[in-house]
N, C-alpha and C positions, 0 to 999 in steps of 0.2 A: 503493500499500499504506500502511495506517494503521501506524505504528510510534510505538510509544510511544518520560519520561516521562519587577545584582546589589548584594543587600545584603552588603557585604564581610564576610568572617569572619577576617580576619587579627588584629584585636584579640582576638577570642576564644581563638586558640590559645595566646596568653600570658596569659590570665587566670588569676588564682589561685583563681577560683570555679568552675572547671570540674569537674563531678562525674564525668563518663565520656566517653569518647571512642572510637569505633569508625569503622574505614574497611573498606569491603567493595569489592571488585574481582571482576567478572563478566568472562569473555569470552562474546562474543555469537557465535551460529551460526545460519546459514540453511541447512536441509538438510545439515548436518554440515560446512558450510565456516565458518570464522571470518570474520566481518565486521568486527569492532570490538570495544569495550568499554562496559561501564557501571560508574562508580564513585559510590559514596555516602559521606558523611562526616556522621556523627551526632555531635552535641555537646549534653549536657545541661548546664545552667547555671541556677540560681536558678528551679527549677521550669519552665523552658522548654526546648523541644527545637530545635534548629537543625540543618537537614537540607541539605546541599549536594550535588548530583548533577550528573554529566556524562556524556554518552552520544556516542559518534562511531562511526557505521557506513559502510561504503562497501561495496557490492555490486556485483560484476563478473559478467559471463557471456562466457565465452570472451575474457578479457582486456578486454572492452568495459565501461566503468564505466556502470551502469545508474542509480544514484543515490548520492548522498552526503548523510548525515542526521547534523546535530550539534545537540545539545540540552544546556542548561545551566539549572539552576535552583536557587534559594534558598527555603527556607520556614522559617518559625517557627511551632511549636506551642505551644499554652498549653492545658492542661486537655482534651486530646483534641481540640482544634479548630485551625484554620488562624489564626494571627494575622496572617501576611502571606505573600505569594507574589510572587516574580519570576522569569519564565522567558523564555528565548529559545531558538526553535527554527527551524531552517533545514533545507530539503531541496529539491533542485532549485533553482527560481527562487523558491520560497516562503519567507516568513518571517513568524513570529509572535512578538509580543512580548506577554506575559501579565503583568499586575500585579494585585495583590489586597491589600486591607487591611480588617482587621476595625475597624469603628467601633462605636458605642454602640448603634445599632439595627440593624446588619445588616452584611454583608460586601460591600464595594463592589469589583467586579472589571472591569478594563478589558482591552480586546484591540485590538493594532494590527497591521494588516495593510495591505499596500500603500498606506501612509501614511494610512490612515483609522482612526481610533479609535472603538471602540464601548464603551459603559459602562453596566453594570446592578448593581442591589443585590440581593443575594440573603440568605437568611436568615443569621443570625449565626454559626452554628457550621457551617462547611463543611470539606470533606476532599478531598485528593487521594487516587489510589491509594497506600496507604502499605504495599507489599508489605514493608518492613523491620519492620513490626510488625503481625502479623494482629489484635490486639486494635482497631485503628483502621479495620479493614476491615467492621466491622459497621456499614453504612451504605447508603441505598437510592438515593443520588445523589452523585456526585463531580465535581470540575473535572478535566478533561482539561488538564494543564499544558503540553501541545505546543500546543493551539490555543485553549484557554480555553473550550471547549463545556462543557456540563453533559450527563453521561452518566449513564443509570441503571445501577446495580449491584447485585450479590448475592454474599454470601459464604457457601460451605459450608466451616465449619472443618476437618473431617474426613472423608474419603472412603476413606481406607485407611491403616494403620499397619503399618510392617515395619521391622525391625532397628533400632528407635528413630527411624525418619523418619516424618513425618507428611505426607501428601498432602492439599492442600487446593485448592478451586476458586473463583476471583473472576470473576465475569462482569462484563465491562466492554467498552465500546463493541462490544456484540453479540458478543463473543469470550469463550470461555471460557480463563481463564489457569490451567494446573496449576501451584501453588507447592508447594515442598518446605521443611519445617522440620523442625528436631530438637526434642527435649523441652524445651529452653530457649527455643522459639520464636525461633530464630535463622534467617535466610532463607539457604537453600542454594541454591536453583534455580527456574527458571521454565521452562516450556514452553507454547506456542501454537501454534495452525495457523491462518495467515491466507492465504486464497487459495491453497490447496494447497501452501503452503511451511511447513515447521516452524521455528519460531523457539525458541531455548533460550538461557538464560542459565546459565552453568556456572562454578563457582569452580574456579580453576586447582589449588588443593591436592587437590579431591576429585577432579579428573580424573587428577593423579598417583597418588593412591592406587588409582584404579580399572584404571590401566595397570601396576600392579605384579603 
């Protein structure tokens, strides 16, 4: 199953130049069973955007562990483009290390798997799937931070609007991801069907409101 999605930031947390910081925590479900969490931290400083994400999933069936997935990534964005990317992903016996750096004439991407590293130079302005800001989803190709592959993408910003919630669709990795935002473009949830399984990202505070 394809599941999506370190330059240390400790010094940034104490910086006096930080303009904004937000932390988002999603519970992750497969077929309504909680399997883990996804956390993202966004910092704005000196016209740059720093994104730190962490995902941990563990899926069981009849108490038998089927897989464990762990992903962490750190990205720096400037003017809507990736300045740098560092990501580590492991699931099962597989591990990917993805590194990218924007240079004067392009974006250099390196992927290490099973001790072998491949490097390629891409166009200067590259992006990853930036669910945290729909303005950055308007692109025809993204870097998959899990494995370093280039994937075709397509974004439909609004397919429905109800109760101040906006439903959008982002096609990535041949899969449609249904995304929920509010009127302030804050990311509130994700839903996708992969191999007959429903994957959902849900905010705990929204689930608490729905249960009342």
